[in-house]
C-alpha positions as CSV (number, residue, x, y, z in Angstrom):
1,M,134.0,137.5,-48.9
2,D,132.7,141.0,-49.5
3,A,129.4,141.2,-51.3
4,V,130.7,143.4,-54.1
5,R,133.5,141.0,-54.8
6,L,131.1,138.1,-55.0
7,I,128.8,140.1,-57.3
8,V,131.7,140.9,-59.6
9,K,132.7,137.2,-59.6
10,S,129.1,136.3,-60.5
11,R,129.0,138.9,-63.3
12,R,132.2,137.5,-64.8
13,A,131.0,133.9,-64.5
14,L,127.7,134.8,-66.2
15,A,129.5,136.6,-69.0
16,G,131.7,133.6,-69.6
17,T,129.0,131.0,-69.8
18,G,128.3,129.0,-73.0
19,G,125.6,126.5,-72.9
20,T,122.2,126.2,-71.3
21,P,123.2,124.3,-68.2
22,D,126.0,126.8,-67.5
23,I,123.7,129.8,-67.9
24,L,121.1,128.3,-65.7
25,T,123.7,127.5,-63.0
26,E,125.0,131.1,-63.1
27,V,121.5,132.5,-62.9
28,W,120.7,130.3,-59.9
29,Q,124.0,131.4,-58.3
30,A,123.1,135.1,-58.8
31,Q,119.6,134.6,-57.4
32,A,121.0,132.7,-54.4
33,L,123.5,135.6,-53.8
34,A,120.7,138.1,-54.1
35,Q,118.7,136.1,-51.5
36,A,121.7,136.0,-49.1
37,I,122.3,139.8,-49.5
38,G,118.6,140.5,-49.0
39,S,118.6,138.4,-45.9
40,R,121.7,140.2,-44.5
41,L,120.2,143.6,-45.2
42,A,116.9,142.5,-43.5
43,V,118.8,141.7,-40.3
44,T,121.7,144.2,-40.2
45,G,121.0,146.8,-42.8
46,P,119.5,150.3,-42.4
47,P,116.1,150.1,-40.8
48,E,114.3,151.7,-43.7
49,L,115.5,148.9,-46.0
50,R,114.5,146.0,-44.0
51,G,111.0,145.4,-45.4
52,E,112.2,145.7,-49.0
53,A,115.2,143.5,-48.1
54,L,112.8,140.8,-46.9
55,G,110.9,141.1,-50.2
56,L,114.2,140.7,-52.1
57,T,115.0,137.6,-50.1
58,E,111.6,136.1,-51.0
59,L,111.7,137.0,-54.7
60,A,115.3,135.8,-55.1
61,G,114.3,132.6,-53.4
62,R,111.5,132.2,-55.9
63,G,114.1,132.8,-58.7
64,C,116.1,129.9,-57.3
65,G,113.0,127.8,-56.9
66,V,111.9,127.9,-60.5
67,L,115.3,126.6,-61.6
68,Q,116.7,123.2,-60.8
69,A,119.4,123.6,-58.1
70,P,122.8,123.0,-59.6
71,D,125.0,120.3,-58.1
72,L,127.5,122.6,-56.3
73,T,129.9,122.1,-53.5
74,L,129.8,124.5,-50.5
75,E,133.0,126.0,-51.8
76,E,131.4,126.7,-55.2
77,L,128.3,128.3,-53.8
78,R,129.0,132.0,-53.8
79,A,126.1,132.9,-51.5
80,A,127.8,130.7,-48.8
81,Q,131.0,132.8,-49.2
82,L,129.2,136.0,-48.2
83,T,130.9,137.4,-45.0
84,E,130.2,141.1,-45.2
85,L,127.9,143.5,-47.0
86,G,130.1,146.6,-47.0
87,D,128.4,149.8,-48.1
88,A,124.7,149.0,-48.7
89,G,124.4,151.5,-51.6
90,R,127.4,150.2,-53.4
91,T,126.4,146.6,-52.9
92,L,122.9,147.3,-54.1
93,R,124.1,149.2,-57.2
94,H,126.3,146.2,-58.1
95,L,123.5,143.7,-57.4
96,G,121.1,145.6,-59.6
97,G,123.6,145.4,-62.4
98,L,123.9,141.7,-61.9
99,L,120.2,141.1,-61.8
100,G,119.9,143.1,-65.1
101,E,122.5,140.9,-66.7
102,V,120.7,137.8,-65.4
103,G,117.5,139.0,-67.1
104,I,119.3,139.6,-70.4
105,A,121.0,136.2,-70.3
106,L,117.6,134.6,-69.6
107,V,115.9,136.4,-72.5
108,G,118.7,135.2,-74.8
109,L,118.4,131.7,-73.6
110,A,114.6,131.6,-73.8
111,C,114.9,132.8,-77.4
112,S,117.3,130.0,-78.3
113,V,116.0,126.9,-76.6
114,D,113.8,124.3,-78.3
115,D,112.6,122.7,-75.1
116,E,109.3,124.2,-73.9
117,G,110.0,123.4,-70.2
118,T,113.3,125.3,-70.3
119,Y,111.6,128.2,-72.0
120,W,109.0,128.5,-69.3
121,Q,111.6,128.1,-66.6
122,C,113.4,131.1,-68.2
123,M,110.2,133.1,-68.3
124,E,109.5,132.6,-64.6
125,A,113.2,133.3,-63.8
126,I,113.0,136.5,-65.8
127,D,110.0,137.6,-63.8
128,A,111.8,136.8,-60.5
129,A,115.0,138.6,-61.6
130,D,113.0,141.7,-62.8
131,E,111.0,141.9,-59.6
132,S,114.2,141.4,-57.5
133,R,115.8,144.2,-59.4
134,D,112.8,146.4,-58.7
135,R,113.3,145.8,-55.0
136,V,116.9,146.7,-55.3
137,R,115.9,150.0,-57.1
138,E,113.4,150.8,-54.3
139,M,116.1,150.2,-51.7
140,L,118.5,152.5,-53.5
141,R,115.8,155.1,-53.7
142,K,115.2,154.8,-50.0
143,L,118.9,155.2,-49.3
144,A,119.0,158.3,-51.5
145,D,116.1,159.8,-49.6
146,R,117.9,159.1,-46.3
147,E,121.1,160.7,-47.6
148,S,119.2,163.8,-48.7
149,L,117.6,164.1,-45.2
150,L,120.8,163.8,-43.3
151,P,122.1,167.3,-44.0
152,E,118.6,168.7,-43.0
153,R,118.7,166.8,-39.7
154,E,122.2,168.0,-38.9
155,A,121.3,171.6,-39.7
156,G,118.1,171.5,-37.7
């Protein structure tokens, strides 16, 4: 499935969650999807994005690692459904939005839980989501720089 469709699916699922386990499952799903997208970009994306894409893969992996992996079937795992990236810029803009929403959901959850372990899990996952979003922003900046240089190259 196309990356943007999977991201939209994740955003809807995150928005529709209710309790702590559901939120943590959707956060984990979003981080796993970010990891898969980063991995694809590192291998097949524009060359100037590959280093940042590897960083995204590592950070998103850390985001998954701080949370307990949910009990999902392969069909339920959105990252496993990723078949194509489509336009890198469009994918990254949508992914940045998803990661922002993940951070907001985690802040809300951290403020409402009584369990100190879950609170600290949320704090670490917030850091991972924020750092992943920073990588996405950097990749978008590099794409914008590349786009601005293309007309100059064609004219020269």
